[in-house]
N, C-alpha and C positions, 0 to 999 in steps of 0.2 A: 547520438540514444546505447549504439551498441557498447561502446564501452562504460558500462554502469550498469552492464546487466552479465560483468563480469565476478568472480568468487571470493574477489576482498568482502572482508567487516564494511557495512555501513554505519556512519559515526553520524548525528545532528553537527550542523552548523555550530548548534546554541549549543551543545557539549559540555562548554566555558564556564559557562554562565551559571552560576549558581542558585538562580534566582526561576531559572526552568528543569532542575534535574528533577524534582521530583514529577511535574507533568509529563515531561519525554520520559522516564520510565510508565509513567500512568500508560501513557498511548504503546512503547512495545508492549509491557505484557500484554496488555490486552487485543494487539496487532491479532498472529492468529488467527484471536475467533473471530474476528472481522473480514481476514481472511475467506474463513471455513464459512460464513455465510452469505459469501460471493461464489464460494463454488458452488455450492449450494443447489444458489440460485439454479447455475450456472445451466448445472446440472440434471434442472428441473426444467427448462427451458424458461428458466421467466426472466429478460431479460425489463421490467421492467418491474423488476424485480432487486434489480439491479443494481439501476441508475444513483436512484437518493443516495446507494452506502455510499458507493465508491464517491460521491460527491464532495459527501463532510467527509467521508478517508481524504478525502481532500486536503479537505480546508485544514482536520487537523496535523497533517505532512508534511503545510507547508505550516500550522504557526509552528512545529515541532522540530523544523528545520530540520523536515528530511525531501530536499526537492526530490529526489528520483523519485523519491513513492509515493509525491505527489505530484508527474506527471504521468509517472503509469496508473494510478487512482483516474489522473482526466480523460488517460485514453482510451479506460473503460466505461466510461462514463458517459463520453459520447456516442460511443458503438453502440452501449443500447439505446444514449434514445434515437437513435439511426436507425434501430432496430437489426445490425448489423449485428447476426450469430457468427460470421468466425471469424471478423475484426473483435467482436467481449469476447473469446472464446483464447483471441492469440493475446491480446494485449492483460487478459487476467493471469495467462501462465508467465507475461513479462512482471506483473502487479508479485505472485508469487513468490517471484527470484529475485527479487525488489526488496520483500519482506521477511523473508530467508535471511537476505545479505542485512535487514537494519537490526535483524535477532541475534546473528551471531556477530556482531560488534556490541550488541545488549553488556552491561556489564554480569547482571545473571543469565546470559546463556551460555555462559563452559560450564 
């Protein structure tokens, strides 16, 4: 998993599917707001407000072809459900780094 924390842009595995273009675009455009909400909850010490949004992010990342992002969101969710504050924080940092790379790969991010 360390390799997916590099600085290269990440692209959807569904990027070549014209039917997926609109959904991918909407997902990536809304990604920063979703990450911000998770960060806000983490800063407030509210793991109970992180698990469900992280699970939803995982499902949406999977559906839009962002496997690395989905794995990180799942790790955040699991840590939150376990009450693992240090783990949730670490996984959220990793999730944020992956989200940055997804946004870098988006055509509107240049």
